[in-house]
C-alpha positions in Angstrom: 100.0 91.8 95.0 97.6 92.3 97.8 98.9 91.2 101.2 96.6 89.4 103.6 98.0 91.0 106.7 98.0 94.5 108.1 101.2 96.4 108.6 101.5 98.5 111.8 103.9 101.5 111.8 106.2 102.1 114.8 104.8 104.5 117.5 108.0 106.5 117.0 107.3 107.2 113.3 106.4 110.8 114.0 109.5 111.4 116.1 112.1 109.9 113.7 110.3 109.4 110.4 113.6 108.5 108.6 114.2 105.4 110.8 110.7 103.8 110.9 109.8 100.2 110.7 106.4 98.4 110.2 105.5 95.1 111.7 102.8 92.6 110.6 101.8 89.3 112.3 100.7 86.1 110.5 99.7 82.8 112.1 103.3 81.7 112.3 105.6 84.7 111.7 106.3 88.3 112.7 107.3 90.3 109.6 109.3 93.6 109.8 110.0 96.0 107.0 111.3 99.6 106.4 108.3 101.8 106.2 110.0 104.1 103.7 110.8 101.2 101.4 107.8 98.8 101.8 108.6 97.0 98.5 112.0 96.1 99.9 113.2 93.1 101.9 111.2 91.8 104.8 112.7 90.3 107.9 110.8 87.2 109.1 110.8 86.0 112.7 109.2 83.1 114.4 107.3 84.3 117.5 110.0 83.0 119.9 112.7 84.6 117.8 110.8 87.9 117.8 110.5 87.9 121.5 114.2 87.2 121.9 115.0 90.0 119.5 112.8 92.5 121.3 114.2 91.4 124.7 117.7 92.0 123.5 116.8 95.5 122.1 115.1 96.4 125.4 118.1 95.3 127.5 120.7 97.1 125.3 122.0 100.4 126.5 120.7 103.5 124.7 123.0 105.0 122.1 125.0 108.0 123.3 123.1 111.2 122.8 119.7 109.5 122.4 116.6 110.2 124.5 115.5 107.1 126.5 112.6 105.4 124.7 113.2 107.4 121.6 116.3 105.6 120.2 
């Protein structure tokens, strides 16, 4: 199956290649998948839900021992 959208890999893919995601945008959805398992499940967000999700992630404290901005 050929997908009509383009997947973009996380900018942190080179830093933590084992924890990467890819994101694609359609007219009405934001799609997210595991870059190491692209044939696996895809999360689907409406744009408002995606913005809320990203806002929550940005506001959350960094995990102990992580580098800020690097998860």
